[in-house]
N, CA, C and O atoms as CSV, one atom per row, in Angstrom:
chain,resi,resn,atom,element,x,y,z
A,1,MET,N,N,-1.589,-35.525,-19.264
A,1,MET,CA,C,-0.540,-35.285,-18.296
A,1,MET,C,C,0.242,-34.013,-18.648
A,1,MET,O,O,0.574,-33.221,-17.767
A,2,ARG,N,N,0.529,-33.826,-19.917
A,2,ARG,CA,C,1.266,-32.635,-20.331
A,2,ARG,C,C,0.457,-31.368,-20.070
A,2,ARG,O,O,0.988,-30.346,-19.636
A,3,LEU,N,N,-0.839,-31.465,-20.347
A,3,LEU,CA,C,-1.702,-30.307,-20.135
A,3,LEU,C,C,-1.763,-29.941,-18.653
A,3,LEU,O,O,-1.722,-28.762,-18.301
A,4,ARG,N,N,-1.860,-30.929,-17.803
A,4,ARG,CA,C,-1.900,-30.688,-16.361
A,4,ARG,C,C,-0.590,-30.066,-15.879
A,4,ARG,O,O,-0.603,-29.133,-15.076
A,5,PHE,N,N,0.536,-30.581,-16.367
A,5,PHE,CA,C,1.837,-30.030,-16.002
A,5,PHE,C,C,1.971,-28.585,-16.493
A,5,PHE,O,O,2.447,-27.721,-15.756
A,6,ALA,N,N,1.556,-28.325,-17.725
A,6,ALA,CA,C,1.632,-26.975,-18.275
A,6,ALA,C,C,0.749,-26.010,-17.486
A,6,ALA,O,O,1.140,-24.869,-17.240
A,7,LEU,N,N,-0.429,-26.459,-17.094
A,7,LEU,CA,C,-1.328,-25.622,-16.322
A,7,LEU,C,C,-0.744,-25.307,-14.948
A,7,LEU,O,O,-0.778,-24.156,-14.515
A,8,LEU,N,N,-0.219,-26.296,-14.270
A,8,LEU,CA,C,0.394,-26.079,-12.959
A,8,LEU,C,C,1.620,-25.178,-13.047
A,8,LEU,O,O,1.826,-24.317,-12.192
A,9,PHE,N,N,2.432,-25.377,-14.081
A,9,PHE,CA,C,3.618,-24.535,-14.275
A,9,PHE,C,C,3.211,-23.087,-14.532
A,9,PHE,O,O,3.816,-22.166,-13.982
A,10,SER,N,N,2.196,-22.882,-15.358
A,10,SER,CA,C,1.726,-21.526,-15.659
A,10,SER,C,C,1.168,-20.851,-14.412
A,10,SER,O,O,1.428,-19.673,-14.167
A,11,LEU,N,N,0.412,-21.591,-13.637
A,11,LEU,CA,C,-0.147,-21.053,-12.398
A,11,LEU,C,C,0.955,-20.664,-11.419
A,11,LEU,O,O,0.887,-19.601,-10.801
A,12,ALA,N,N,1.953,-21.504,-11.276
A,12,ALA,CA,C,3.062,-21.209,-10.363
A,12,ALA,C,C,3.870,-20.009,-10.837
A,12,ALA,O,O,4.296,-19.187,-10.025
A,13,ALA,N,N,4.083,-19.902,-12.139
A,13,ALA,CA,C,4.847,-18.783,-12.685
A,13,ALA,C,C,4.097,-17.467,-12.517
A,13,ALA,O,O,4.704,-16.444,-12.201
A,14,CYS,N,N,2.808,-17.485,-12.721
A,14,CYS,CA,C,2.006,-16.263,-12.596
A,14,CYS,C,C,1.826,-15.838,-11.144
A,14,CYS,O,O,1.730,-14.643,-10.864
A,15,SER,N,N,1.780,-16.765,-10.241
A,15,SER,CA,C,1.537,-16.415,-8.845
A,15,SER,C,C,2.718,-15.673,-8.228
A,15,SER,O,O,2.523,-14.909,-7.283
A,16,THR,N,N,3.915,-15.869,-8.722
A,16,THR,CA,C,5.062,-15.152,-8.180
A,16,THR,C,C,5.155,-13.741,-8.746
A,16,THR,O,O,5.808,-12.887,-8.147
A,17,VAL,N,N,4.525,-13.478,-9.870
A,17,VAL,CA,C,4.586,-12.167,-10.494
A,17,VAL,C,C,3.592,-11.200,-9.873
A,17,VAL,O,O,3.844,-9.995,-9.839
A,18,VAL,N,N,2.488,-11.695,-9.390
A,18,VAL,CA,C,1.424,-10.841,-8.874
A,18,VAL,C,C,1.699,-10.504,-7.416
A,18,VAL,O,O,1.320,-11.251,-6.514
A,19,MET,N,N,2.364,-9.368,-7.191
A,19,MET,CA,C,2.635,-8.882,-5.847
A,19,MET,C,C,2.256,-7.413,-5.790
A,19,MET,O,O,2.628,-6.638,-6.672
A,20,ALA,N,N,1.538,-7.036,-4.788
A,20,ALA,CA,C,1.100,-5.650,-4.648
A,20,ALA,C,C,2.137,-4.844,-3.876
A,20,ALA,O,O,2.801,-5.357,-2.976
A,21,ALA,N,N,2.260,-3.600,-4.238
A,21,ALA,CA,C,3.147,-2.701,-3.517
A,21,ALA,C,C,2.420,-2.149,-2.292
A,21,ALA,O,O,1.195,-2.025,-2.289
A,22,GLN,N,N,3.174,-1.823,-1.268
A,22,GLN,CA,C,2.598,-1.274,-0.052
A,22,GLN,C,C,2.121,0.146,-0.326
A,22,GLN,O,O,2.805,0.912,-1.005
A,23,ALA,N,N,0.976,0.495,0.187
A,23,ALA,CA,C,0.443,1.843,0.028
A,23,ALA,C,C,1.246,2.801,0.910
A,23,ALA,O,O,1.597,2.453,2.037
A,24,PRO,N,N,1.538,4.000,0.410
A,24,PRO,CA,C,2.323,4.951,1.204
A,24,PRO,C,C,1.489,5.589,2.317
A,24,PRO,O,O,0.261,5.641,2.242
A,25,TYR,N,N,2.178,6.069,3.341
A,25,TYR,CA,C,1.548,6.785,4.451
A,25,TYR,C,C,1.815,8.277,4.269
A,25,TYR,O,O,2.851,8.668,3.732
A,26,TYR,N,N,0.886,9.095,4.712
A,26,TYR,CA,C,1.025,10.540,4.622
A,26,TYR,C,C,0.747,11.163,5.977
A,26,TYR,O,O,0.036,10.589,6.802
A,27,LEU,N,N,1.308,12.335,6.201
A,27,LEU,CA,C,1.057,13.094,7.414
A,27,LEU,C,C,-0.123,14.019,7.131
A,27,LEU,O,O,-0.087,14.816,6.194
A,28,TRP,N,N,-1.173,13.903,7.953
A,28,TRP,CA,C,-2.396,14.680,7.784
A,28,TRP,C,C,-2.554,15.629,8.973
A,28,TRP,O,O,-2.323,15.242,10.119
A,29,GLN,N,N,-2.950,16.874,8.692
A,29,GLN,CA,C,-3.126,17.854,9.757
A,29,GLN,C,C,-4.581,18.293,9.828
A,29,GLN,O,O,-5.190,18.684,8.832
A,30,GLY,N,N,-5.114,18.215,11.046
A,30,GLY,CA,C,-6.465,18.691,11.319
A,30,GLY,C,C,-6.396,20.000,12.085
A,30,GLY,O,O,-5.356,20.659,12.104
A,31,LYS,N,N,-7.488,20.373,12.709
A,31,LYS,CA,C,-7.519,21.631,13.463
A,31,LYS,C,C,-6.627,21.591,14.692
A,31,LYS,O,O,-5.932,22.564,14.987
A,32,ASP,N,N,-6.640,20.463,15.420
A,32,ASP,CA,C,-5.910,20.430,16.692
A,32,ASP,C,C,-4.849,19.345,16.792
A,32,ASP,O,O,-4.168,19.258,17.814
A,33,ARG,N,N,-4.685,18.516,15.771
A,33,ARG,CA,C,-3.656,17.472,15.848
A,33,ARG,C,C,-3.206,17.023,14.459
A,33,ARG,O,O,-3.803,17.379,13.443
A,34,THR,N,N,-2.133,16.229,14.451
A,34,THR,CA,C,-1.555,15.683,13.226
A,34,THR,C,C,-1.515,14.166,13.356
A,34,THR,O,O,-1.146,13.644,14.408
A,35,VAL,N,N,-1.896,13.448,12.287
A,35,VAL,CA,C,-1.869,11.988,12.303
A,35,VAL,C,C,-1.169,11.468,11.053
A,35,VAL,O,O,-1.041,12.169,10.050
A,36,CYS,N,N,-0.726,10.228,11.145
A,36,CYS,CA,C,-0.098,9.551,10.021
A,36,CYS,C,C,-1.050,8.457,9.544
A,36,CYS,O,O,-1.393,7.554,10.308
A,37,ALA,N,N,-1.481,8.535,8.272
A,37,ALA,CA,C,-2.435,7.566,7.739
A,37,ALA,C,C,-2.251,7.418,6.240
A,37,ALA,O,O,-1.647,8.273,5.592
A,38,GLN,N,N,-2.778,6.321,5.687
A,38,GLN,CA,C,-2.682,6.084,4.246
A,38,GLN,C,C,-3.716,6.879,3.471
A,38,GLN,O,O,-3.466,7.286,2.337
A,39,THR,N,N,-4.860,7.101,4.066
A,39,THR,CA,C,-5.922,7.881,3.431
A,39,THR,C,C,-6.357,8.994,4.373
A,39,THR,O,O,-6.016,8.989,5.556
A,40,SER,N,N,-7.102,9.934,3.847
A,40,SER,CA,C,-7.562,11.061,4.649
A,40,SER,C,C,-8.435,10.581,5.802
A,40,SER,O,O,-9.324,9.755,5.598
A,41,PRO,N,N,-8.193,11.089,7.017
A,41,PRO,CA,C,-9.020,10.707,8.158
A,41,PRO,C,C,-10.453,11.241,8.077
A,41,PRO,O,O,-11.314,10.794,8.835
A,42,GLY,N,N,-10.716,12.162,7.197
A,42,GLY,CA,C,-12.067,12.688,7.047
A,42,GLY,C,C,-12.067,14.092,6.487
A,42,GLY,O,O,-11.045,14.609,6.036
A,43,LYS,N,N,-13.231,14.689,6.527
A,43,LYS,CA,C,-13.409,16.037,5.995
A,43,LYS,C,C,-12.639,17.047,6.835
A,43,LYS,O,O,-12.662,16.986,8.065
A,44,GLY,N,N,-11.965,17.964,6.177
A,44,GLY,CA,C,-11.236,19.007,6.877
A,44,GLY,C,C,-9.768,18.705,7.129
A,44,GLY,O,O,-9.047,19.576,7.616
A,45,TRP,N,N,-9.307,17.517,6.818
A,45,TRP,CA,C,-7.901,17.159,7.011
A,45,TRP,C,C,-7.107,17.531,5.767
A,45,TRP,O,O,-7.591,17.362,4.648
A,46,ILE,N,N,-5.887,18.038,5.956
A,46,ILE,CA,C,-5.017,18.468,4.858
A,46,ILE,C,C,-3.739,17.644,4.894
A,46,ILE,O,O,-3.121,17.488,5.947
A,47,ARG,N,N,-3.348,17.118,3.737
A,47,ARG,CA,C,-2.089,16.358,3.655
A,47,ARG,C,C,-0.932,17.344,3.654
A,47,ARG,O,O,-0.889,18.256,2.828
A,48,VAL,N,N,0.012,17.162,4.584
A,48,VAL,CA,C,1.096,18.130,4.766
A,48,VAL,C,C,2.484,17.565,4.473
A,48,VAL,O,O,3.480,18.223,4.775
A,49,SER,N,N,2.581,16.362,3.891
A,49,SER,CA,C,3.899,15.786,3.641
A,49,SER,C,C,3.887,14.910,2.400
A,49,SER,O,O,2.838,14.593,1.840
A,50,ASN,N,N,5.087,14.534,1.994
A,50,ASN,CA,C,5.228,13.538,0.937
A,50,ASN,C,C,5.046,12.151,1.537
A,50,ASN,O,O,4.799,12.016,2.735
A,51,ALA,N,N,5.167,11.124,0.709
A,51,ALA,CA,C,4.915,9.747,1.134
A,51,ALA,C,C,5.988,9.233,2.097
A,51,ALA,O,O,7.173,9.535,1.961
A,52,PHE,N,N,5.524,8.439,3.083
A,52,PHE,CA,C,6.391,7.737,4.026
A,52,PHE,C,C,6.193,6.233,3.845
A,52,PHE,O,O,5.171,5.795,3.317
A,53,VAL,N,N,7.172,5.449,4.284
A,53,VAL,CA,C,7.098,3.994,4.165
A,53,VAL,C,C,6.520,3.374,5.435
A,53,VAL,O,O,5.715,2.445,5.360
A,54,LYS,N,N,6.925,3.883,6.599
A,54,LYS,CA,C,6.492,3.307,7.877
A,54,LYS,C,C,5.203,3.963,8.369
A,54,LYS,O,O,4.919,5.117,8.045
A,55,ALA,N,N,4.425,3.210,9.157
A,55,ALA,CA,C,3.132,3.666,9.648
A,55,ALA,C,C,3.233,4.804,10.667
A,55,ALA,O,O,2.235,5.471,10.940
A,56,ASP,N,N,4.410,5.034,11.227
A,56,ASP,CA,C,4.555,6.142,12.167
A,56,ASP,C,C,5.118,7.391,11.495
A,56,ASP,O,O,5.455,8.364,12.169
A,57,CYS,N,N,5.220,7.361,10.168
A,57,CYS,CA,C,5.694,8.500,9.353
A,57,CYS,C,C,7.121,8.927,9.728
A,57,CYS,O,O,7.444,10.114,9.694
A,58,SER,N,N,7.970,7.959,10.086
A,58,SER,CA,C,9.345,8.296,10.437
A,58,SER,C,C,10.289,8.120,9.246
A,58,SER,O,O,11.320,8.789,9.176
A,59,ILE,N,N,9.960,7.256,8.334
A,59,ILE,CA,C,10.833,7.018,7.166
A,59,ILE,C,C,10.018,7.202,5.902
A,59,ILE,O,O,10.546,7.052,4.800
């Protein structure tokens, strides 16, 4: 019983610690347009800004 309680307590304690941070968004510029994305949209795109929090690159 003690082992089961210790295992459940350890699992519950560890599950609250493991949280991933949100990936940042960047403003990318191509030949004819600019997009906001977390990763490069493809070959030829240049990152033109620092990290943003929102998906529309407003903040």
